[in-house]
C-alpha positions as CSV (number, residue, x, y, z in Angstrom):
1,M,79.4,134.5,85.1
2,R,82.5,133.0,86.7
3,E,84.6,133.7,84.3
4,Q,83.6,137.9,84.0
5,I,84.6,138.1,87.8
6,L,87.8,136.5,86.9
7,K,88.2,138.7,84.0
8,L,87.9,141.8,85.9
9,C,90.0,140.2,88.9
10,D,92.9,139.8,86.3
11,E,92.2,143.5,85.1
12,T,92.8,145.0,88.5
13,L,95.6,142.7,89.2
14,S,97.1,144.1,86.4
15,K,96.3,147.7,87.0
16,V,97.9,147.3,90.2
17,L,100.9,146.1,89.1
18,T,101.2,149.0,86.7
19,I,100.5,151.4,89.1
20,Y,102.7,150.1,91.7
21,Q,105.1,149.4,89.4
22,V,105.3,145.5,91.5
23,G,108.0,143.5,91.2
24,H,107.1,140.5,93.2
25,V,103.7,138.8,93.9
26,V,102.9,136.6,96.5
27,G,100.3,134.1,95.6
28,L,98.3,132.7,98.8
29,G,97.6,128.9,97.6
30,R,98.3,127.7,94.2
31,Y,95.3,129.2,92.6
32,A,96.3,132.7,93.5
33,E,99.4,132.0,92.6
34,Q,98.2,130.2,89.0
35,R,96.1,133.2,88.7
36,A,98.9,135.7,89.2
37,K,101.2,133.9,86.8
38,K,98.3,134.2,84.1
39,V,98.0,137.8,84.5
40,V,102.1,138.4,84.4
41,E,102.3,136.6,80.8
42,N,99.1,137.7,79.6
43,Y,99.9,141.3,80.2
44,G,103.3,141.2,79.5
45,F,104.8,141.8,82.9
46,E,108.1,141.4,82.2
47,G,110.5,141.2,85.4
48,V,107.8,140.8,87.4
49,K,108.2,137.6,89.7
50,V,105.6,135.4,91.5
51,H,105.9,133.4,94.7
52,F,103.9,130.7,96.4
53,L,102.9,131.0,100.2
54,I,101.0,128.1,101.3
55,H,97.8,129.0,102.0
56,P,96.7,129.5,105.5
57,S,93.3,127.5,105.4
58,P,91.9,125.1,108.5
59,A,91.3,122.4,105.7
60,S,94.9,122.2,105.3
61,P,96.9,120.0,107.6
62,A,100.5,122.0,106.9
63,A,99.2,125.3,106.9
64,N,97.6,124.7,110.7
65,S,101.2,123.3,111.9
66,G,102.9,126.4,112.3
67,W,101.6,128.8,109.4
68,N,104.1,131.4,110.8
69,T,107.0,129.7,110.7
70,L,106.2,128.3,106.7
71,A,105.6,131.6,105.9
72,M,108.2,133.4,107.1
73,K,110.6,130.7,106.0
74,A,109.4,130.7,102.4
75,L,109.6,134.5,102.2
76,E,113.0,134.3,103.3
77,Q,113.9,131.5,100.9
78,A,112.7,132.7,98.1
79,D,115.3,133.7,95.0
80,T,115.0,137.3,96.5
81,D,114.5,137.4,100.3
82,L,111.1,138.8,100.1
83,L,111.1,139.7,103.9
84,K,113.3,142.8,103.3
85,Y,109.9,144.4,101.7
86,I,108.6,143.6,105.4
87,R,111.4,145.5,107.3
88,G,111.1,148.2,105.2
89,E,114.2,147.9,103.3
90,E,113.3,148.3,99.4
91,I,110.9,150.9,100.4
92,D,110.3,153.9,98.2
93,T,108.0,156.4,99.0
94,M,105.6,156.7,95.8
95,T,103.7,159.4,95.1
96,V,100.3,157.8,93.0
97,D,97.9,159.9,90.4
98,A,95.4,158.9,88.4
99,N,97.9,159.1,85.3
100,T,101.0,158.9,86.8
101,V,103.8,157.0,89.0
102,T,106.6,158.6,90.2
103,N,109.3,157.4,93.2
104,N,110.7,159.8,94.9
105,E,113.8,158.8,97.4
106,N,113.5,161.0,101.0
């Protein structure tokens, strides 16, 4: 049962990466990071970078001590400044339908 669920999750992430032409994935926690890396590799997504961000779990002493600051620092210090996406500096409007994805730069 677990493997079936993981397979469905992998397939869904693959579809999201394809439809939205994702360039970066942030895994919240090592498990999510590893799963995302597996999908990127197994489905042949060249150029998609997977980043790690500590999971904001109550079980993690590191995450319980200023998680917001840790997250902002990690996103800013990634090999690509991921905060620019949050700030909206790298966002194009997109039109998505069931069959195609087109970028509209307005």
